[in-house]
Legacy VTK file of the C-alpha trace (Angstrom):
# vtk DataFile Version 3.0
C-alpha trace
ASCII
DATASET POLYDATA
POINTS 328 float
0.040 0.191 -0.289
1.112 3.631 -0.640
1.555 6.033 1.748
-1.204 8.547 0.232
-3.287 5.282 0.250
-2.673 4.965 3.115
-3.884 8.332 4.420
-6.442 8.180 2.662
-7.503 4.516 4.448
-6.690 5.786 7.920
-8.557 9.065 7.848
-11.801 6.808 6.207
-11.312 4.270 9.450
-11.397 6.720 11.601
-14.384 8.965 9.680
-16.399 6.123 8.663
-16.312 3.407 10.956
-18.469 2.749 13.693
-21.280 5.105 13.301
-20.217 7.453 16.117
-17.166 9.786 16.107
-14.136 8.810 17.047
-12.388 10.905 20.211
-9.917 11.537 17.148
-12.103 12.065 14.020
-8.858 12.744 11.814
-9.918 13.883 8.014
-7.922 14.618 4.958
-9.419 17.973 2.887
-8.343 17.873 -0.618
-7.686 20.946 -2.991
-5.829 21.948 -6.046
-4.589 24.948 -5.146
-1.041 26.098 -3.923
-0.621 26.950 -0.543
-0.691 30.572 -1.099
-3.898 30.720 -2.298
-6.296 32.456 -0.703
-8.790 29.299 -1.505
-6.089 26.937 0.715
-5.606 29.806 3.119
-9.265 30.116 4.209
-9.357 26.452 4.080
-6.526 25.892 6.232
-7.686 28.876 8.766
-11.128 26.502 8.995
-9.222 23.246 9.818
-7.950 25.453 12.743
-10.942 26.747 14.127
-13.083 23.336 13.632
-9.517 21.419 15.634
-9.644 24.334 18.229
-13.576 24.669 18.642
-13.916 20.782 19.188
-11.395 20.550 21.705
-8.837 18.671 18.978
-11.690 16.066 18.898
-11.862 16.608 14.524
-9.056 17.314 13.085
-9.027 17.985 9.519
-5.429 18.447 7.481
-5.125 20.327 4.253
-3.413 18.537 0.969
-2.743 21.770 -1.239
-1.046 20.990 -4.910
-3.343 18.106 -5.409
-0.593 16.034 -3.237
-3.479 13.475 -2.131
-3.154 12.392 -6.152
-6.940 13.724 -6.770
-7.781 16.073 -9.821
-9.056 19.086 -9.950
-12.345 17.031 -12.091
-12.791 14.694 -9.583
-12.842 16.780 -6.675
-16.597 15.358 -5.939
-16.548 11.951 -7.177
-13.563 11.267 -4.399
-15.439 12.439 -1.562
-18.513 10.930 -2.732
-16.971 7.613 -2.628
-14.882 8.045 1.211
-11.511 8.329 -1.179
-11.024 11.504 0.869
-13.099 12.829 3.768
-13.379 16.668 2.308
-12.798 19.020 -0.385
-12.005 22.102 -1.633
-13.495 22.114 -5.455
-14.060 25.153 -7.591
-17.992 23.871 -9.062
-17.702 23.801 -12.818
-14.693 21.586 -12.984
-17.096 18.901 -11.496
-19.918 19.259 -14.394
-17.997 15.970 -15.879
-20.140 14.466 -13.319
-23.235 16.737 -12.781
-23.406 19.151 -15.875
-25.351 21.178 -13.612
-22.439 22.831 -11.762
-21.454 24.004 -15.275
-23.653 26.926 -15.105
-21.570 29.606 -12.869
-19.801 29.817 -15.847
-22.076 31.015 -17.790
-21.457 35.376 -18.897
-23.387 38.284 -17.883
-25.108 35.344 -15.323
-23.050 36.360 -12.079
-21.640 39.570 -11.582
-20.005 40.104 -8.132
-20.179 38.817 -4.611
-23.625 41.072 -4.018
-24.711 38.824 -7.547
-23.280 35.841 -6.103
-24.734 35.744 -2.605
-29.017 36.454 -4.463
-27.615 32.963 -7.016
-26.497 31.003 -3.848
-29.867 31.832 -2.115
-32.313 31.250 -5.103
-30.080 28.152 -6.519
-29.209 27.054 -3.074
-31.617 24.056 -2.726
-30.557 22.721 -6.033
-26.763 22.518 -4.859
-28.351 20.739 -2.114
-29.761 18.374 -4.052
-26.629 17.417 -6.282
-24.423 17.347 -3.387
-27.472 15.658 -1.468
-27.497 13.213 -4.991
-23.197 12.831 -4.086
-23.377 11.640 -1.012
-21.605 15.091 0.628
-23.288 18.373 1.781
-21.607 21.671 1.660
-20.129 23.903 4.140
-19.340 26.678 2.823
-18.441 28.495 -0.547
-16.067 31.012 -1.876
-16.190 33.236 -4.975
-13.245 33.058 -7.592
-12.195 36.834 -8.994
-14.080 38.357 -12.408
-12.025 37.323 -15.057
-11.482 39.985 -17.404
-8.939 40.504 -20.356
-5.452 41.886 -20.670
-4.049 42.818 -24.279
-1.751 45.117 -26.143
-4.141 47.803 -26.688
-7.414 49.103 -24.965
-10.651 47.505 -25.190
-13.681 49.567 -24.062
-15.427 49.277 -27.131
-17.272 46.727 -28.965
-15.581 47.583 -31.359
-12.204 47.440 -29.921
-12.577 43.722 -28.830
-13.219 43.024 -33.078
-10.290 40.362 -34.051
-8.742 40.268 -30.792
-6.932 36.757 -30.702
-7.372 36.283 -27.353
-5.973 33.189 -24.799
-9.436 31.642 -23.870
-9.142 29.640 -20.385
-11.522 26.926 -21.322
-14.836 26.232 -23.904
-17.636 29.246 -22.382
-15.174 31.622 -22.559
-13.450 30.892 -26.090
-17.415 30.847 -27.390
-18.337 33.718 -25.096
-15.283 36.328 -26.532
-15.706 34.666 -30.069
-19.403 36.077 -29.718
-18.574 39.688 -28.801
-16.048 39.589 -32.102
-12.538 38.514 -30.894
-11.057 35.547 -32.280
-10.184 33.419 -29.107
-7.231 31.197 -28.772
-6.399 28.275 -27.911
-3.108 27.777 -26.096
-1.322 26.395 -22.924
-0.887 28.955 -20.524
3.093 28.064 -20.049
3.094 29.029 -23.731
1.365 32.552 -23.669
4.247 34.704 -22.739
5.890 33.497 -25.739
3.105 34.070 -28.409
2.796 37.922 -27.151
5.730 38.522 -27.662
5.592 36.542 -31.673
2.552 38.673 -31.863
0.943 35.277 -32.754
-1.573 36.014 -29.480
-2.848 39.922 -28.808
-3.802 39.002 -24.786
-5.140 36.457 -22.587
-8.725 35.734 -20.670
-8.231 35.934 -16.715
-8.443 36.641 -13.091
-7.023 39.795 -11.607
-5.354 36.833 -9.314
-3.677 34.735 -12.366
-2.751 37.567 -13.964
-0.777 39.179 -11.283
1.048 36.144 -10.337
2.062 35.140 -13.563
2.993 38.813 -14.483
0.983 39.628 -17.167
2.310 43.297 -16.875
5.420 42.088 -18.429
3.784 41.599 -22.065
0.424 43.025 -21.923
-0.597 47.110 -21.402
-3.966 47.320 -21.153
-6.165 44.812 -18.252
-10.286 45.349 -18.814
-12.210 43.621 -15.784
-15.439 42.717 -17.679
-16.620 41.174 -14.884
-18.189 39.063 -17.430
-18.821 35.781 -14.582
-17.980 35.210 -11.037
-17.545 30.921 -9.947
-17.085 29.480 -6.658
-15.639 27.237 -5.166
-17.007 24.282 -2.789
-16.247 23.199 0.471
-18.078 20.015 0.968
-17.881 16.914 3.542
-18.963 13.154 2.800
-22.209 12.338 4.360
-20.628 9.047 5.829
-18.287 10.463 8.208
-20.246 13.335 9.144
-23.368 11.462 10.309
-20.746 9.563 12.150
-19.879 12.698 14.140
-21.969 13.397 17.476
-24.510 16.283 17.496
-22.620 18.690 19.596
-19.316 18.569 16.836
-21.756 18.875 13.145
-23.715 22.016 15.200
-19.762 23.381 16.178
-19.405 22.904 12.154
-21.485 24.151 10.385
-22.145 27.064 12.976
-18.346 28.122 12.089
-18.760 27.298 8.332
-21.531 30.246 8.763
-19.804 32.455 10.461
-16.626 32.283 8.832
-18.010 32.349 5.101
-18.439 35.865 5.414
-14.805 36.756 6.226
-13.805 34.209 3.294
-15.742 35.905 0.916
-14.175 39.688 2.011
-10.583 37.626 1.740
-12.173 37.277 -1.990
-12.326 40.753 -2.178
-9.582 42.031 -1.129
-7.564 39.835 -2.928
-9.097 41.191 -6.651
-8.177 44.446 -5.261
-4.692 43.595 -4.290
-3.779 42.444 -7.371
-5.086 44.607 -9.453
-2.875 47.742 -7.277
-0.286 45.233 -8.920
-1.875 45.603 -12.154
-1.602 49.239 -12.059
1.717 49.476 -10.040
3.569 47.843 -12.727
1.572 50.362 -15.453
-1.131 48.611 -16.863
-4.288 51.008 -17.398
-7.549 49.884 -16.084
-10.642 50.431 -18.597
-14.256 50.192 -18.113
-16.701 48.400 -20.535
-18.792 51.371 -22.486
-22.008 50.497 -23.126
-21.064 49.292 -26.735
-20.059 46.210 -24.999
-21.451 45.830 -21.505
-24.866 45.472 -24.491
-22.797 43.146 -26.424
-21.944 40.778 -23.486
-25.477 41.143 -22.549
-26.997 40.076 -25.657
-23.942 36.600 -26.188
-24.870 36.372 -22.730
-28.077 35.456 -22.991
-27.770 33.195 -26.363
-25.830 31.294 -24.260
-28.228 30.338 -21.783
-30.313 29.141 -23.826
-28.016 26.853 -25.467
-27.533 25.793 -21.676
-31.020 25.245 -20.333
-31.195 22.662 -24.128
-28.320 20.806 -22.579
-29.605 20.773 -19.202
-33.075 22.080 -18.663
-33.704 21.726 -15.256
-31.109 24.905 -15.264
-34.261 27.061 -16.950
-36.783 27.806 -14.035
-33.661 27.942 -11.276
-32.606 30.934 -13.623
-35.612 32.404 -14.265
-36.200 33.024 -10.964
-32.648 34.053 -10.377
-32.866 36.459 -13.234
-36.300 37.903 -12.232
-34.208 39.223 -8.675
-31.376 41.008 -9.866
-33.301 42.433 -13.229
-31.338 40.432 -16.099
LINES 1 329
328 0 1 2 3 4 5 6 7 8 9 10 11 12 13 14 15 16 17 18 19 20 21 22 23 24 25 26 27 28 29 30 31 32 33 34 35 36 37 38 39 40 41 42 43 44 45 46 47 48 49 50 51 52 53 54 55 56 57 58 59 60 61 62 63 64 65 66 67 68 69 70 71 72 73 74 75 76 77 78 79 80 81 82 83 84 85 86 87 88 89 90 91 92 93 94 95 96 97 98 99 100 101 102 103 104 105 106 107 108 109 110 111 112 113 114 115 116 117 118 119 120 121 122 123 124 125 126 127 128 129 130 131 132 133 134 135 136 137 138 139 140 141 142 143 144 145 146 147 148 149 150 151 152 153 154 155 156 157 158 159 160 161 162 163 164 165 166 167 168 169 170 171 172 173 174 175 176 177 178 179 180 181 182 183 184 185 186 187 188 189 190 191 192 193 194 195 196 197 198 199 200 201 202 203 204 205 206 207 208 209 210 211 212 213 214 215 216 217 218 219 220 221 222 223 224 225 226 227 228 229 230 231 232 233 234 235 236 237 238 239 240 241 242 243 244 245 246 247 248 249 250 251 252 253 254 255 256 257 258 259 260 261 262 263 264 265 266 267 268 269 270 271 272 273 274 275 276 277 278 279 280 281 282 283 284 285 286 287 288 289 290 291 292 293 294 295 296 297 298 299 300 301 302 303 304 305 306 307 308 309 310 311 312 313 314 315 316 317 318 319 320 321 322 323 324 325 326 327
């Protein structure tokens, strides 16, 4: 048995055996992100708080960078099957297992944290049902900063974006950029700098976090935070492990999750502001979309909603209820 499998087996045995909580329940929480990522730092803070509040009876160990061998797209199934007790997962990366979870990538649907809060209020029961079907529950959500575009020339209007060769980060962003009139490019992120330097690509679509951390300011001059979507991570726990805890332990952990979630959202917002400041400090100009580009985004986004509904029909009623709340 490998060392990693030994960790899995030991953690699973402690969490799932006997139907009652062990005096020393030990769980592992897997995340794909690096140790310095704000989602990982939040997960570590949560684990520390749980350990303290339960006097050590529930001990959560956070494993960053996929070091347990669970891929970013395997979090939902791995928690479901008890391979790991907990995961911090980016929802849309689990859409292969549950297609509805790809919905947050739809352009113009969720723009900013206020809309994300409304979205989770409306869609929360749907998410709860999906996770229950996959033998787990959500303890808390934390949104990522929204994506924008990094370009060599300023992009403000619908005309400005026409023909821009922008590296897309997934299939949805590729289609959205194409609908805006850009010429999106599929390219490994590691090849982006050389492609921009060679003039074969004009820029990239990504968040302020990735842009600053990857020093995109070294080869692009402009950033427009188009804010066309917002995607959350969810921290979930296997239901068998969860139900093996005492009532007191579950109540304590849920109270901490409710309390700390707001703190983690504030960290996400601060991350976006801090990374934007780094871009500006390094000479980038931050622009804002004008009415022509905003209208184009709305048109493209709603067309993509309709396409999503054709594939995931149950999503339409949820989006309709949400759109009525936020006026879209």
